[in-house]
GUBA-58534 format. One line per field, with one value per residue (C-alpha): residue number from 1; residue in three letters; x, y, z. Coordinates in steps of 0.1 Angstrom, whole numbers, plus 5000, padded with zeros to 4 digits. Layout:
i: NUM,... .
aa: ala,... .
u: X,... .
v: Y,... .
w: Z,... .
END
This chain:
i: 1,2,3,4,5,6,7,8,9,10,11,12,13,14,15,16,17,18,19,20,21,22,23,24,25,26,27,28,29,30,31,32,33,34,35,36,37,38,39,40,41,42,43,44,45,46,47,48,49,50,51,52,53,54,55,56,57,58,59,60,61,62,63,64,65,66,67,68,69,70,71,72,73,74,75,76,77,78,79,80,81,82,83,84,85,86,87,88,89,90,91,92,93,94,95,96,97,98,99,100,101,102,103,104,105,106,107,108,109,110,111,112,113,114,115,116,117,118,119,120,121,122,123,124,125,126,127,128,129,130,131,132,133,134,135,136,137,138,139,140,141,142,143,144,145,146,147,148,149,150,151,152,153,154,155,156,157,158,159,160,161,162,163,164,165,166,167,168,169,170,171,172,173,174,175,176,177,178,179,180,181,182,183,184,185,186,187,188,189,190,191,192,193,194,195,196,197,198,199,200,201,202,203,204,205,206,207,208,209,210,211,212,213,214,215,216,217,218,219,220,221,222,223,224,225,226,227,228,229,230,231,232,233,234,235,236,237,238,239,240,241,242,243,244,245,246,247,248,249,250,251,252,253,254,255,256,257,258,259,260,261,262,263,264,265,266,267,268,269,270,271,272,273,274,275,276,277,278,279,280,281,282,283,284,285,286,287,288,289,290,291,292,293,294,295,296,297,298,299,300,301,302,303,304,305,306,307,308,309,310,311,312,313,314,315,316,317,318,319,320,321,322,323,324,325,326,327,328,329,330,331,332,333,334,335,336,337,338,339,340,341,342,343,344,345,346,347,348,349,350,351,352,353,354,355,356,357,358,359,360,361,362,363,364,365,366,367,368,369,370,371,372,373,374,375,376,377,378,379,380,381,382,383,384,385,386,387,388,389,390,391,392,393,394,395,396,397 .
aa: met,ser,phe,pro,ala,glu,leu,ile,asn,lys,arg,val,pro,leu,asn,phe,met,gly,glu,arg,leu,phe,phe,asp,leu,ser,his,ala,leu,phe,ser,ser,tyr,lys,ile,asp,asp,gly,ser,arg,leu,leu,leu,lys,thr,leu,ala,gln,his,gly,asn,leu,pro,glu,arg,arg,ser,phe,leu,asp,val,gly,cys,gly,val,gly,thr,leu,gly,leu,ala,leu,lys,lys,val,arg,pro,glu,ala,glu,leu,ser,ile,cys,asp,arg,asp,ala,leu,ala,val,glu,met,ser,leu,his,asn,ala,gly,ile,asn,arg,ile,ala,val,ala,gly,ala,glu,pro,ala,leu,met,his,cys,leu,lys,asn,arg,pro,ser,asp,leu,val,val,ser,asn,val,pro,ala,lys,ala,gly,thr,pro,val,his,gln,ala,phe,val,ser,gly,leu,thr,gly,leu,leu,asn,pro,gly,gly,ile,ala,ala,leu,val,val,val,ser,pro,leu,glu,glu,ala,phe,arg,arg,tyr,ala,ala,ala,ala,gly,phe,glu,ile,leu,tyr,glu,glu,lys,thr,ala,asn,his,leu,val,leu,his,leu,ser,pro,ala,asp,pro,glu,gln,lys,ser,glu,asp,arg,pro,glu,glu,leu,gly,ala,ala,phe,lys,arg,arg,gly,glu,phe,glu,met,ala,gly,glu,lys,tyr,thr,leu,glu,thr,val,tyr,gly,leu,pro,glu,phe,asp,thr,pro,ala,tyr,gly,thr,gln,thr,ala,ala,ser,ile,ala,asp,lys,arg,ala,ser,gly,arg,val,leu,phe,val,asn,pro,gly,gln,gly,his,leu,pro,val,cys,leu,ala,arg,lys,ala,ser,tyr,asn,ser,ala,val,val,ala,gly,arg,asp,leu,leu,gln,leu,lys,val,thr,ala,arg,asn,leu,ala,leu,asn,ser,pro,glu,leu,pro,ala,glu,val,leu,pro,val,pro,phe,pro,ala,glu,thr,gly,ala,val,thr,gly,ser,phe,asp,ser,ile,cys,met,thr,leu,glu,thr,ile,pro,gly,val,ser,pro,asp,phe,gly,met,pro,ala,leu,gly,lys,thr,leu,lys,pro,lys,gly,glu,leu,leu,val,his,gly,lys,ser,ser,glu,ile,his,leu,phe,leu,lys,ala,leu,lys,gly,phe,glu,leu,arg,gly,asn,lys,lys,tyr,arg,gly,phe,arg,ala,val,his,leu,arg,lys,thr,val,gln,gly .
u: 9613,9611,9575,9569,9570,9545,9518,9521,9495,9505,9520,9498,9503,9482,9485,9472,9476,9505,9524,9526,9528,9527,9514,9516,9483,9477,9450,9448,9438,9408,9409,9436,9434,9431,9433,9395,9369,9357,9394,9399,9366,9378,9409,9394,9374,9401,9422,9393,9379,9401,9419,9449,9477,9465,9468,9494,9484,9467,9454,9444,9421,9414,9447,9444,9473,9478,9461,9447,9476,9504,9486,9480,9513,9530,9516,9522,9558,9561,9528,9528,9511,9497,9482,9462,9443,9427,9446,9481,9489,9473,9496,9527,9514,9510,9546,9554,9542,9554,9589,9580,9574,9600,9574,9577,9553,9551,9529,9518,9500,9472,9443,9407,9381,9397,9432,9458,9444,9476,9479,9450,9450,9440,9428,9410,9402,9388,9371,9349,9342,9308,9306,9313,9279,9257,9268,9307,9297,9278,9304,9330,9314,9308,9345,9357,9357,9380,9409,9405,9425,9407,9395,9402,9380,9369,9363,9347,9340,9311,9290,9256,9233,9250,9250,9217,9228,9259,9243,9223,9250,9269,9241,9237,9274,9273,9289,9282,9285,9308,9309,9295,9298,9276,9283,9262,9282,9295,9292,9319,9314,9336,9324,9335,9324,9293,9308,9344,9352,9332,9352,9336,9321,9314,9351,9339,9362,9381,9352,9323,9291,9271,9283,9285,9265,9272,9258,9262,9275,9286,9312,9328,9312,9325,9303,9311,9302,9313,9313,9310,9309,9298,9321,9335,9320,9307,9286,9259,9276,9308,9315,9317,9358,9358,9338,9356,9388,9375,9364,9398,9418,9441,9430,9464,9480,9498,9526,9527,9502,9498,9466,9466,9435,9412,9380,9361,9375,9355,9382,9411,9382,9372,9403,9418,9392,9402,9438,9462,9477,9498,9506,9489,9496,9466,9485,9473,9463,9429,9432,9395,9399,9427,9413,9379,9396,9416,9388,9371,9398,9402,9362,9365,9400,9410,9443,9456,9478,9471,9493,9477,9502,9492,9514,9510,9519,9517,9555,9563,9555,9588,9590,9623,9629,9611,9588,9557,9543,9516,9500,9460,9457,9426,9439,9432,9445,9455,9444,9478,9496,9509,9484,9516,9528,9548,9544,9583,9591,9561,9568,9603,9586,9573,9590,9601,9572,9552,9516,9502,9460,9447,9415,9400,9382,9386,9406,9426,9439,9446,9468,9484,9493,9509,9533,9538,9572,9581,9551,9532,9497,9478,9443,9421,9383,9362,9328,9304,9329,9357,9384,9409,9441,9463,9498,9529,9563,9593,9622,9638,9611 .
v: 6148,6146,6134,6097,6091,6067,6085,6111,6100,6127,6162,6186,6220,6252,6287,6317,6353,6348,6324,6289,6260,6225,6206,6166,6153,6121,6095,6101,6136,6155,6158,6130,6136,6172,6205,6210,6234,6249,6259,6273,6293,6309,6317,6334,6352,6364,6373,6396,6412,6402,6432,6413,6442,6455,6423,6418,6383,6353,6324,6292,6272,6238,6238,6206,6202,6239,6252,6283,6294,6289,6303,6334,6337,6332,6360,6384,6369,6399,6388,6364,6330,6310,6273,6251,6218,6194,6170,6167,6150,6179,6203,6184,6180,6216,6224,6196,6213,6251,6233,6224,6260,6274,6295,6302,6298,6317,6296,6257,6238,6213,6231,6232,6259,6288,6281,6306,6330,6348,6355,6376,6380,6405,6376,6343,6316,6282,6257,6248,6203,6195,6171,6190,6192,6221,6231,6231,6252,6277,6279,6283,6314,6327,6329,6340,6379,6365,6362,6388,6422,6454,6458,6420,6399,6361,6344,6310,6284,6258,6228,6243,6223,6245,6279,6292,6280,6297,6331,6333,6323,6346,6371,6357,6363,6403,6397,6418,6400,6421,6394,6359,6340,6307,6280,6249,6228,6257,6292,6318,6345,6376,6385,6416,6423,6450,6465,6474,6471,6439,6407,6378,6368,6333,6320,6286,6262,6239,6212,6236,6224,6235,6203,6178,6151,6128,6097,6065,6032,5998,5978,5945,5945,5979,6007,6042,6080,6096,6129,6126,6152,6154,6148,6117,6081,6061,6094,6071,6034,6020,6003,5967,5969,5988,5960,5933,5946,5953,5915,5903,5933,5921,5928,5924,5952,5980,6007,6030,6029,6043,6049,6055,6066,6066,6078,6092,6073,6043,6019,6039,6046,6010,5994,6021,6009,5975,5974,5992,6018,6045,6069,6073,6091,6095,6098,6101,6125,6137,6164,6162,6123,6133,6159,6142,6110,6132,6145,6114,6097,6126,6124,6089,6078,6110,6092,6088,6117,6115,6131,6144,6140,6150,6133,6128,6097,6069,6064,6099,6098,6108,6081,6062,6029,6007,6037,6017,5987,5984,6001,5999,6008,6013,6003,6032,6024,6047,6029,6021,6022,5991,5984,5981,6016,6030,5998,5990,6024,6024,5987,5995,6022,5990,5971,5936,5914,5945,5942,5950,5957,5964,5962,5971,5957,5917,5922,5949,5932,5901,5922,5940,5905,5894,5923,5926,5912,5909,5899,5866,5861,5859,5866,5869,5874,5885,5898,5914,5921,5934,5920,5926,5908,5909,5907,5901,5917,5890,5897,5899,5921 .
w: 7143,7106,7096,7090,7053,7054,7066,7038,7009,6982,6976,6961,6948,6958,6941,6958,6950,6930,6951,6947,6978,6984,7006,7018,7025,7047,7052,7086,7083,7063,7028,7019,6982,6972,6988,6995,6980,7009,7020,6984,6984,7017,7006,6972,6995,7014,6984,6969,7003,7035,7034,7038,7035,7065,7088,7107,7129,7118,7134,7118,7142,7134,7113,7094,7071,7073,7044,7053,7075,7054,7026,7044,7058,7022,7008,7040,7053,7076,7095,7127,7119,7149,7140,7166,7164,7188,7167,7172,7142,7125,7141,7136,7098,7094,7108,7083,7055,7067,7064,7028,7019,7043,7064,7099,7126,7157,7175,7171,7196,7201,7218,7218,7211,7229,7218,7221,7241,7244,7206,7196,7159,7133,7111,7127,7101,7104,7078,7106,7108,7102,7127,7157,7166,7178,7212,7202,7173,7193,7218,7192,7174,7208,7219,7187,7197,7225,7197,7177,7182,7176,7141,7134,7117,7119,7082,7087,7058,7069,7047,7033,7057,7087,7067,7088,7121,7117,7106,7139,7161,7146,7154,7189,7194,7188,7147,7116,7085,7064,7038,7027,6996,6991,6967,6962,6992,7011,7030,7038,7062,7074,7107,7126,7161,7160,7189,7183,7221,7228,7243,7248,7281,7274,7285,7296,7306,7278,7282,7284,7305,7278,7259,7284,7304,7334,7334,7354,7337,7347,7326,7338,7372,7378,7384,7375,7368,7336,7321,7283,7255,7219,7195,7204,7207,7236,7246,7259,7264,7259,7227,7224,7219,7251,7269,7255,7266,7302,7305,7299,7318,7345,7381,7396,7374,7390,7390,7363,7330,7300,7282,7244,7225,7257,7239,7269,7292,7298,7299,7318,7346,7348,7350,7379,7397,7393,7395,7417,7397,7411,7383,7347,7315,7289,7253,7220,7190,7200,7228,7235,7243,7265,7287,7291,7303,7326,7339,7346,7362,7388,7390,7399,7411,7429,7441,7406,7394,7356,7331,7298,7266,7233,7210,7168,7168,7199,7198,7206,7241,7251,7278,7285,7281,7308,7320,7322,7338,7315,7287,7276,7237,7214,7180,7155,7121,7089,7053,7042,7069,7088,7120,7143,7132,7161,7181,7181,7198,7221,7230,7245,7271,7290,7314,7309,7314,7311,7301,7269,7263,7227,7215,7182,7149,7147,7114,7122,7157,7135,7114,7144,7160,7128,7126,7164,7178,7210,7231,7241,7241,7275,7267,7238,7233,7202,7205,7174,7152,7179,7195,7227,7233,7265,7258,7277,7267,7266,7285,7245,7237 .
END
């Protein structure tokens, strides 16, 4: 599968240890105009202090566009590289950039914190997302030892406001700081287990009880229980767009349903209680959304089997024509890309006269409807800057 040209913002060069690489960047991912300063700082410290000639394997956690892992692999082509990110689009973009630079990647997958557990590495690198939150950061650092080979190190870059916290997390997890370097905006830490035989005992299941909560909610007349997690919106209450969509959903819906970009699972859970679905697929870029939603569907509707399908683009479900009776989608737009991106292919997976429920910001839904073809409007509601539309696929759609 070729990477969609409309998602590429620009191509930029990167020089590292005598090698020149090129990276395509995207508005859909972090640092869409240049290689970010944090990644450059981390690579510089690894060139100087990372003992790269001794490293036989690399793991890039939260790979983004692939900057760290691909740069390391370029200067150590005989080493094995694995990459992971909770965002399926990031993994796909990293593989695209690997192709540009003719770099082989041994393992690549959408994954949460403890990814590729069966591929321990000599060097684990990560440009840690600042917004992940304290519980996620702590769990990530505590699990790093389980990703390291004996004698391996973890090299992290974090933004300056998090520097003291990450020193504490490292100490609590039994790491020794081999090297650190600080700028006005970033801190790099090279970490090694103080005990060479140490392996992490903190192996929580992927959604980790330490950073989720269970709450009671009510929406569109339905009461339900949800386990919500930090790092996603709608932690405490469903958003206005979600509420609007629930209020116009067809209670008579039945059959096979596809939930795209489902968030914490408020809308899928609410609709599953109203409708008569017999199977469900939860799909989207963000694996965390998908895992949380599947868990919440199982909690509220255990009789409804739900398949988790991480995909870089909505259209890449792999479903055959006419697979679904209904699609429910949170519209997530990308600057410079048509709001109906992927809809022609996604629409084909709907059966004739299949139902499509879409919600998002009012201005974006307006543009979405202008571009959409093959559907008739059945319901429409606006609320506080958000809008939900209920559409039916025409026979010719």
